[in-house]
N, C-alpha and C positions, 0 to 999 in steps of 0.2 A: 433264521432265529425262530420259526414257528416248527422246525423239524423236532423230533424226539431225540434228547440226548440221553435220558437214563430211566429206566425200570428198576423198582425195587418193590416187590410185593405188589400190593394195590395202588403204590404211588407212581406217578409218571409226570416227568418232566421235560418241557422244552428248552432248547438252547436260550430262549430269552428269560425263562422263568429261572433256570438254573443260575444266568448270569446275574439276574436280579439279587437273587437270595446271596450270592457268593460277595456280592457289593455291599450288601447289609452286613454281613457277619464280618467283612473287611473294616466297615466303618465303626461298629460296635467296638472290635479288637482294638482299633486306632484310639478310640474315645477311652478305653480302658488302659492305655498306655504303650500297647505294642508298637513298635518300632522297625524300620527295615534292619535287617541283619539278626534280629532275634532269633532265637531256636524255639520253634512251637510243636511241641510233642503232641503227636495224635495217636491215642490207644483206642481205636475204636474197630469194631468188626466190620463186614461189609455192608454198610449202611449209607444212605446220603448224606449224614453229617461228616462222613469222612470226605466226602468229596466237596461238599460246601468250604470245611476248613481248609483243605489243599488249595482250591482256588483263591480263598480270601488271603492265605498267606503269600501265595504268587502277586496278587495284587497290592500287597503292602510291601513288597520287597523283603520279606522276613525269610527264613529258612525252614521248612517242614521237615521233621524227624519222626517219620512213621514208625511204629512200633508194633510188632506182632502180640495180639492178645493174648497169646498162651505164656508170655512171659511172667515170671513170678517176681516177686517185692525185691530180692537181693539184685536180679538181672534189672529190674526197672531202675532201682536206685542208682546202680553204675551207669546206664547210658545217662539218664537225667542229669546227673553231676559232671559226666565227661564231656557232654557238649554243652553244661551249664544252661539247660534249658530255662527260659522265663516263663513259658506258659504251657500248660497241660490240657489238652481236651481228652476225656476218657468215657468209656461208658460205665454208668451209674453200677452195672452188675458186677463190675471189677473194683468196686472201691476198697474192699479189703486187702487188695494187693498195691494200693497207692501208697507210697512210702509217707511217712509222717513229716512234718514241716523241718524238724531238727535234722532229718537225713536228706533233705534235699533243699538247703538254703536258699540257691538262686530261683526257685520256683515260686514267683510271685502271684500267677494267676492260674486258677484251676476252674474248669467247666466240665460240668457232667452231663452226659448225654442220656437221656431216660429218666424214669424215676418222675415222682410228681413235683411238681413246679415250687412247692413250698418246702421240699426237703432239702436238708443240708447233708449232702453226700461228701464225705472226705473232705470238708471245709470247703467245698465246691460252690460255685454259682451255677445255676441251671443253663445249660447250653441254649434253651429257648429264649432266654433273653437276649441273645445274640442275633436273633431273627427279626426283631422288630426294626421299626424304620429309625434312621438317624440322621439328624441334620449334619452338614458339613462333611460329607463322603470325601475322604482322599482322592485324588487323581491316581489312577493305576501308577506303580513305580517303573521304573525304566533302569532295571539292574544292568550291569556289564555282563556279557556272554560268558566270561571266566569266573564271573561271581558264584559262589554256591547256592542252589536252589533246595536242595535236599539232602539229608544225611541218612544213609540207610547203614545199619550195623549188621555187620557180617560176624559169624561166631570166630573166634581165634583159637589157634592150636596152643595158645599159652594160657587159655581159659578166660581171658577178657577178649568181649567183642571189640572189633575195630570200626569207626565210623568212616566209611566211605562217602567222600564228598563229591556228589553229583551236580557238576555246575548245568547252567542253563543251557550252554553248547551242547554238553552231553546228550541232555535230554532231547535237545530238538533233532539232533543226528540220529539218534536212536529211533524216534518216531518216523524220521524221514525213512531209515533202513525198513522199517516194517511197513510202512505204506508202499515202499517201492518192491520190495522183495516179495511179499503177498499181494501184492495188487489190490490194495484195500482202495474203497471209494466211499462215497456218502450212504450208499445201500447197506452197508455192512453192520451187522448187529451181532455183537460180541457177548458172549456170556463169561461173566467174572466168577469164577469158580475157586480160585486160587486166592489168597489173601490180599487186599488192596495194598496192604503195609510191606508186599513182596517186590523186589524189583520188576518180577513180569507182571503182577497185578497191577502195578502203578504205572508203567510203562507202556508194556504190549497192550494192555486193555484200556486202561481209564485215559492215558494221556493220548495214545495214538488214535482212540475213538473221537476225542476232542480235535485232534489235528486234521481228520477227514471229514469230520461232521457225521460220524456214525452214532450209534447207538450203545450203551453199556447197559445189558442185563445182568442184574448185581443179584448174586445169591450169596444170602448171608451166611450160611455155612453148608458145607458141602456134604451132600447126600444123594447117592446115586439115584434114587427115584425122584427127589427135588429136583436134581440136574435135569432128567430126562423129560419131566412134567415142563419145567420153565422152557427148555429147549423147544420142545414141542409148540408149545403154546405160545410163544413169543417169535418162532421162525426164526431160530438162531441160526446164522450162516457161518461164525467164526468163533473159535476159542482157542485158547493156547494153555495148556495145563501138563501136569506130570504124568507119566504113563499111567501110574496106578489109578488114576481117575479113569482112563478108558476101560481097564481091566474091571473095576468096579461096575460100570455100566454094563459093560458086555453080560456081566454075571446076573444081570437083574432079570427074574423069570417072563417080565413082560416086555422084555427090550422091543420085540418085533411090533408090538401094538403102538409104540410112540412114531408120531409123524415127523420123521427127521429129514424129509426130503430137500428141504432148504438147506442142510449143512453142507456148506461148499468147501470149507477149508478147517483141517484140524492140524493145529499146531501141536509140538509137543517138545519138551526139554527137560533138564533137571535130572534125567537118567534116562538109560538104554531103555528102547522100545524092544519088548521080546519079539520075537518071529512070528510067534504064533498069534499075538495080539493083531499085528500088522496083518496078518492072512485072513483073521476072524473079522476084522473091520472092512477089509476089502470085498468081503463075501456078503457082508450084512448092509453095508453103505457103499456100493458101487460108485456113486458119484462123487464121494469124499476124498479130497485130495490132501494127503497127510505130508506135512511139513517139518522136519527136524530144526530146533533152533538150538544154538548152542552160546552160551554165555556166562555171564556172573555179574554180582552187583558191582563189580570193578569195571565192567565193561558196560554198565546201565544197560544189560540184557544182552542183545544180540551181538555176537562177534561173526559167527557163521550161520547161514540158513541153507537149508537144501533148495535148489532151483525147483520150481512146481513141476510135479508130474515126474521128478527123478528119483522119489523114496525107493520104489521097489527095485529099481536097479541097482540103489547103493543102500543095501540095507545096514552096512557096517560104518556108515559115514554120517557125520554131523552136518555134512556140507560144505560148502565153500565159503570164502570170506566175504562178509557184507561189503557194499562199496564204501571206500575211503578207509576201510579197515586193511592193516598188515599184520600177518601171521608168520612166526618164525619157528622152527623146530632148533631148540638150542641142547648141547651136551652141558655137564657139570661145569665146564670150565667158561660158560658163557659164550661158546662158538658156535655158530649156525652148521648143522649136519646136512648132507645132501638130500635131496627130495627122496622120499620113501624111507629115509632112515628115521631111527625112535630117538626121540629125546623130549624135554619140557616145551611146551607151548608157549611162547612168549606173545602177547597182544599189543598191536599198538594202533592208534587212530583217534579221531575226534570225539568218538563216544568213551574213551577210556579216562576214567576218573584220575585227578591230577595226584590224589594221595588220600589219607586218612587225617580227620579230623584231630588236631592237636595231639598226633603221634608220628613225630619225625622219625623216630625208630624204625617203627611197621613201614612206613613209607620208604624208608630207605633200603630196607630189606626187599620189598616185594615188588618195587619199581626201579627200572634200568634203563636210561637213555631214552626215555619216553615210551617203554614197553611196559607192561604189567607181566610178571612172571605168574602164569596161572597156578603151578603146581601139578597141573595134569601132564600125563606122559602119553605122547602120540606121535602122529605122523603125517605128512602132506604129500599126496601122490602127484604124478606129473600132470594131472589136468586139474590139480588145486582143489581136489577132495581132503578134508580133514578126517583123521580117524582118532579117537579117544580111546586109548588102550588101558590106561591105568592111572592110578594117582600117587603124586609124590605125598601129599599130606595125609595124616593119619585121621581120615574121616570117613564117617558112614552116611550114605546117602538114603535116608528113610523116606519113601515117597516124595522125594524133591526136597525134603527137608535137611539141611546139613546137621549132623551130629558130630561135632570134633570130640575124639576120645579123650584128650587131655582135660577137657572141661568137666566131663562126666568122671573120670577117673579122680579129679580134684575134689568133687563133691563126695565120692564114696570115700575118701581118704580122710573126710571130717567124722566119720562115724567111728566111736570108740573100738567097735569090734572089727574094724576092717585095718588089717595088718598091711595088705597091698591088695592092688586091683589091676586087671586090664580089661579093656572093652576091644571087641572086633564086631566084623560085619559077619552076618549069617545071611544067605541068600532066603528071599522071599518071593513067591510068585505072583503076589499083587504089589506089594509096596516096593520091590526090587531089593532092598536091605534092611535088618533089623538088627537091633543091637544085643550083643550077648557078652555079660559080664563075668570074669573069672575071679573069685574073691578067695582071698587067704585070708581067714579070720582066726582071731584069737578067742573068740566065745563060740561054743558049739551050739549054744541056743539060738544063735542070730538067724534070722529067717529072710528068705527073699523079700517078702511083703514088708518087712521090717526095714531093709534097704531101701526098696522104691518109695516108701512113706517118707524116709529121709531124704531122698533125692527129689521128691516132688515139693519139699520146701524151699528149694533153691534153684531147680531148674523148669524149664517149659516140659509139658507132657508128652511132646515127642523126643525128648531127649532120655526120658527114663528108659533103663536097661528091660528089654523085652525078655530077656533070659538071663537068669543068674546061676552060675555054676560055682558051688564052695568046693575048693581043692584043701587038701589036708597037708600041704608042703608048700615051700615057696615058690613063686611062679619062676618058670626058666629064663636064665640069663646066660648072656655070653662072658667071655673073659672079662670085659670091659666094663660089665653091669649092665648092659644094654637088655631090655626086655625082648624074649624072642617070641614075638606074636606069631611066626608063622608055624612053631611047634603047637601052640595052641590051635591053630586053625586046621593044621594037619592031624593032628592027634585026638581030636574030639569028632564024635559024632555028628554027621551033618544037619541033623534034624533034632535039637536039643529040645527037652520039655520046657513047656510054657510056665512050669513051677521050678523052686530051686532044687537042685541035687547035690549031694553030699557023700 
């Protein structure tokens, strides 16, 4: 109880202190009418209030709905309505994005984190009121293992996100997988550099540290220098981030001056790690063991991990299946292919979610016989090592953030000057991929800045096109009218300019 659980800026919390705060927040939420099964949306950056709320929601048997703070008002309104959230906890500096009451009729309670206590922020009560003592604290709930604990929204190829239902059983198995596969103990100090609202931050860092009795070192917003300063000062020995973060840290001119001798284990996932980055890390941090982890929101994070110490000898692999997981490679007819052959990766196991919240059509489409159909094309060799070769889904992986092309193309189509558009991936040495939009416009005066401003009203900033090329004729299509994105990739220069081209 006296060991350190959380460090955020100059704030430090023991497990006893964190538990006491969570109990008070739970009691006050219950007094305000929150009940088991209610959906509680959390729109907070990496800050203690995120964890207070998460633990309070679990104590009440309610359902947490973490939302990325980069989402814009239309996306927020959709999520809040789709899950019929009753309560929203949000950062006060995001107040302008909060949908008005008539747009989210089920939202009865709002709490603003930050700002002055006497401010009325987006018709919200100050979160600080939840921190005071409260009589008649309810006993911790005892939900069933198959009940939903968290809903995490994933981008959809149809333009609307889907709410993956993470059950209590899913969460427990995933944190056990991290504990076992990465050999975590109570001495682990894990740096949270990815959003707490993402499955990696939530499960791999926060919940896994709570499971093993480790400490979460919380970074509110990633910057390479602040990451290195925090890692050095707090003797970080574990993190799990996207490869882009390693690249950015290595580019810091003072990298060698930081004391990273305690950094034991470096997890990565969400995108391939460039071989040059692996070699640079081995040279500069010889004690660091790198471990790839492959998974998704639908698998509650890890489906495979690289056995410790095997990364250098399996550079093209994402590891082997975690305990209790079963991976199969299937052809388009849903039949398993032989070992070593290529097909779609299907994943089963107790960490795979049962489906999507109030979306039976998507659940039926993406799950089959207990397996989740990942949409990733890959293979499994005779020793069980998994390789991911390509994606079935039309998706861009921008530094670990998934950008589905249809969603961006749908937003572009709302602009009156856009006749049609297509989004493709362009390789990037730091982020892995960036988004390049091709636009056939009816208005020669339309500019890239105008289209980006238009998109910013509907989409999170990481979904905005990095490059926009205007074309003077309709986009290429085949005889069936299907857009030929391959021609766009093949016929355009590999390094498009950062401004629009016409």
